[in-house]
PyMOL commands that place a pseudoatom at each C-alpha (Angstrom):
pseudoatom trace, name=CA, resn=LYS, resi=1, chain=A, elem=C, hetatm=0, pos=[0.000, 0.000, 0.000]
pseudoatom trace, name=CA, resn=GLU, resi=2, chain=A, elem=C, hetatm=0, pos=[1.505, 3.294, -1.055]
pseudoatom trace, name=CA, resn=LYS, resi=3, chain=A, elem=C, hetatm=0, pos=[0.578, 6.394, 0.859]
pseudoatom trace, name=CA, resn=HIS, resi=4, chain=A, elem=C, hetatm=0, pos=[0.952, 9.913, -0.449]
pseudoatom trace, name=CA, resn=VAL, resi=5, chain=A, elem=C, hetatm=0, pos=[1.161, 13.137, 1.497]
pseudoatom trace, name=CA, resn=ARG, resi=6, chain=A, elem=C, hetatm=0, pos=[-0.323, 16.163, -0.205]
pseudoatom trace, name=CA, resn=PHE, resi=7, chain=A, elem=C, hetatm=0, pos=[0.111, 19.772, 0.746]
pseudoatom trace, name=CA, resn=GLU, resi=8, chain=A, elem=C, hetatm=0, pos=[-2.836, 21.570, -0.772]
pseudoatom trace, name=CA, resn=VAL, resi=9, chain=A, elem=C, hetatm=0, pos=[-1.845, 25.031, -1.941]
pseudoatom trace, name=CA, resn=ARG, resi=10, chain=A, elem=C, hetatm=0, pos=[-3.966, 25.111, -5.087]
pseudoatom trace, name=CA, resn=ASP, resi=11, chain=A, elem=C, hetatm=0, pos=[-6.588, 27.375, -3.494]
pseudoatom trace, name=CA, resn=ARG, resi=12, chain=A, elem=C, hetatm=0, pos=[-3.883, 29.829, -2.464]
pseudoatom trace, name=CA, resn=LEU, resi=13, chain=A, elem=C, hetatm=0, pos=[-2.314, 29.811, -5.924]
pseudoatom trace, name=CA, resn=ALA, resi=14, chain=A, elem=C, hetatm=0, pos=[-5.710, 30.291, -7.584]
pseudoatom trace, name=CA, resn=ILE, resi=15, chain=A, elem=C, hetatm=0, pos=[-6.109, 33.669, -5.875]
pseudoatom trace, name=CA, resn=PHE, resi=16, chain=A, elem=C, hetatm=0, pos=[-3.390, 35.098, -8.127]
pseudoatom trace, name=CA, resn=ALA, resi=17, chain=A, elem=C, hetatm=0, pos=[-3.124, 32.639, -11.037]
pseudoatom trace, name=CA, resn=GLY, resi=18, chain=A, elem=C, hetatm=0, pos=[-6.835, 32.104, -11.672]
pseudoatom trace, name=CA, resn=PRO, resi=19, chain=A, elem=C, hetatm=0, pos=[-8.985, 29.056, -10.938]
pseudoatom trace, name=CA, resn=ASP, resi=20, chain=A, elem=C, hetatm=0, pos=[-7.280, 26.948, -13.623]
pseudoatom trace, name=CA, resn=LEU, resi=21, chain=A, elem=C, hetatm=0, pos=[-3.777, 28.192, -12.656]
pseudoatom trace, name=CA, resn=ARG, resi=22, chain=A, elem=C, hetatm=0, pos=[-3.212, 29.482, -16.188]
pseudoatom trace, name=CA, resn=ASN, resi=23, chain=A, elem=C, hetatm=0, pos=[-1.893, 32.925, -15.256]
pseudoatom trace, name=CA, resn=MET, resi=24, chain=A, elem=C, hetatm=0, pos=[1.242, 31.860, -13.388]
pseudoatom trace, name=CA, resn=GLY, resi=25, chain=A, elem=C, hetatm=0, pos=[3.085, 34.922, -14.719]
pseudoatom trace, name=CA, resn=ASN, resi=26, chain=A, elem=C, hetatm=0, pos=[0.846, 37.120, -12.584]
pseudoatom trace, name=CA, resn=LEU, resi=27, chain=A, elem=C, hetatm=0, pos=[1.630, 34.985, -9.548]
pseudoatom trace, name=CA, resn=TYR, resi=28, chain=A, elem=C, hetatm=0, pos=[5.401, 35.150, -10.113]
pseudoatom trace, name=CA, resn=THR, resi=29, chain=A, elem=C, hetatm=0, pos=[5.268, 38.920, -10.620]
pseudoatom trace, name=CA, resn=ARG, resi=30, chain=A, elem=C, hetatm=0, pos=[3.369, 39.373, -7.381]
pseudoatom trace, name=CA, resn=LEU, resi=31, chain=A, elem=C, hetatm=0, pos=[5.693, 37.040, -5.483]
pseudoatom trace, name=CA, resn=GLU, resi=32, chain=A, elem=C, hetatm=0, pos=[8.610, 39.269, -6.429]
pseudoatom trace, name=CA, resn=SER, resi=33, chain=A, elem=C, hetatm=0, pos=[6.890, 42.567, -5.700]
pseudoatom trace, name=CA, resn=ALA, resi=34, chain=A, elem=C, hetatm=0, pos=[4.468, 42.023, -2.800]
pseudoatom trace, name=CA, resn=ARG, resi=35, chain=A, elem=C, hetatm=0, pos=[6.018, 42.037, 0.640]
pseudoatom trace, name=CA, resn=GLY, resi=36, chain=A, elem=C, hetatm=0, pos=[5.028, 38.998, 2.695]
pseudoatom trace, name=CA, resn=LEU, resi=37, chain=A, elem=C, hetatm=0, pos=[3.383, 37.116, -0.153]
pseudoatom trace, name=CA, resn=LYS, resi=38, chain=A, elem=C, hetatm=0, pos=[6.285, 34.699, -0.541]
pseudoatom trace, name=CA, resn=GLU, resi=39, chain=A, elem=C, hetatm=0, pos=[5.948, 33.772, 3.141]
pseudoatom trace, name=CA, resn=PHE, resi=40, chain=A, elem=C, hetatm=0, pos=[2.251, 33.079, 2.532]
pseudoatom trace, name=CA, resn=PHE, resi=41, chain=A, elem=C, hetatm=0, pos=[3.236, 30.294, 0.109]
pseudoatom trace, name=CA, resn=THR, resi=42, chain=A, elem=C, hetatm=0, pos=[6.324, 29.035, 1.930]
pseudoatom trace, name=CA, resn=LEU, resi=43, chain=A, elem=C, hetatm=0, pos=[6.312, 25.878, 4.034]
pseudoatom trace, name=CA, resn=THR, resi=44, chain=A, elem=C, hetatm=0, pos=[8.848, 26.007, 6.835]
pseudoatom trace, name=CA, resn=ASP, resi=45, chain=A, elem=C, hetatm=0, pos=[9.669, 23.726, 9.722]
pseudoatom trace, name=CA, resn=LEU, resi=46, chain=A, elem=C, hetatm=0, pos=[7.932, 20.791, 8.117]
pseudoatom trace, name=CA, resn=ARG, resi=47, chain=A, elem=C, hetatm=0, pos=[8.009, 17.827, 10.466]
pseudoatom trace, name=CA, resn=MET, resi=48, chain=A, elem=C, hetatm=0, pos=[7.102, 14.329, 9.354]
pseudoatom trace, name=CA, resn=ARG, resi=49, chain=A, elem=C, hetatm=0, pos=[7.167, 11.010, 11.125]
pseudoatom trace, name=CA, resn=LEU, resi=50, chain=A, elem=C, hetatm=0, pos=[7.558, 7.856, 9.067]
pseudoatom trace, name=CA, resn=LEU, resi=51, chain=A, elem=C, hetatm=0, pos=[5.590, 4.949, 10.451]
pseudoatom trace, name=CA, resn=ARG, resi=52, chain=A, elem=C, hetatm=0, pos=[7.941, 2.590, 8.673]
pseudoatom trace, name=CA, resn=PRO, resi=53, chain=A, elem=C, hetatm=0, pos=[10.883, 3.183, 6.359]
pseudoatom trace, name=CA, resn=ALA, resi=54, chain=A, elem=C, hetatm=0, pos=[10.330, 3.136, 2.610]
pseudoatom trace, name=CA, resn=LEU, resi=55, chain=A, elem=C, hetatm=0, pos=[12.519, 0.162, 1.777]
pseudoatom trace, name=CA, resn=GLY, resi=56, chain=A, elem=C, hetatm=0, pos=[10.737, -1.055, -1.312]
pseudoatom trace, name=CA, resn=GLY, resi=57, chain=A, elem=C, hetatm=0, pos=[10.246, -4.530, 0.153]
pseudoatom trace, name=CA, resn=THR, resi=58, chain=A, elem=C, hetatm=0, pos=[13.939, -5.188, 0.798]
pseudoatom trace, name=CA, resn=TYR, resi=59, chain=A, elem=C, hetatm=0, pos=[15.411, -6.304, 4.098]
pseudoatom trace, name=CA, resn=VAL, resi=60, chain=A, elem=C, hetatm=0, pos=[17.735, -3.871, 5.867]
pseudoatom trace, name=CA, resn=GLN, resi=61, chain=A, elem=C, hetatm=0, pos=[19.629, -4.362, 9.112]
pseudoatom trace, name=CA, resn=ARG, resi=62, chain=A, elem=C, hetatm=0, pos=[18.397, -2.234, 12.010]
pseudoatom trace, name=CA, resn=GLU, resi=63, chain=A, elem=C, hetatm=0, pos=[21.687, -0.311, 12.437]
pseudoatom trace, name=CA, resn=ASN, resi=64, chain=A, elem=C, hetatm=0, pos=[21.526, 0.777, 8.793]
pseudoatom trace, name=CA, resn=LEU, resi=65, chain=A, elem=C, hetatm=0, pos=[18.077, 2.314, 9.207]
pseudoatom trace, name=CA, resn=TYR, resi=66, chain=A, elem=C, hetatm=0, pos=[19.656, 5.262, 11.010]
pseudoatom trace, name=CA, resn=LYS, resi=67, chain=A, elem=C, hetatm=0, pos=[21.542, 6.087, 7.795]
pseudoatom trace, name=CA, resn=TYR, resi=68, chain=A, elem=C, hetatm=0, pos=[18.456, 6.639, 5.639]
pseudoatom trace, name=CA, resn=PHE, resi=69, chain=A, elem=C, hetatm=0, pos=[17.766, 10.153, 4.386]
pseudoatom trace, name=CA, resn=TYR, resi=70, chain=A, elem=C, hetatm=0, pos=[14.637, 11.270, 2.596]
pseudoatom trace, name=CA, resn=ALA, resi=71, chain=A, elem=C, hetatm=0, pos=[14.221, 14.216, 0.265]
pseudoatom trace, name=CA, resn=ILE, resi=72, chain=A, elem=C, hetatm=0, pos=[11.063, 16.159, -0.352]
pseudoatom trace, name=CA, resn=SER, resi=73, chain=A, elem=C, hetatm=0, pos=[10.572, 17.379, -3.887]
for i in range(1, 73): cmd.bond("trace and resi %d" % i, "trace and resi %d" % (i + 1))
show_as sticks, trace
zoom trace
């Protein structure tokens, strides 16, 4: 069972880029010019807890689990 985490920002983006997000140029222009707007869209101090490591079905020794790093993209 794969689980996905979603961070819904579409409603925030739609305020400036339109409901279909077609006017992204307007959003980018405003991000550069409006004070505080970039912070409105920025996620900081994101904390996640993995219930189990994403090993892809392979066996890994317990001491090696401390060496796993995950990237968010």
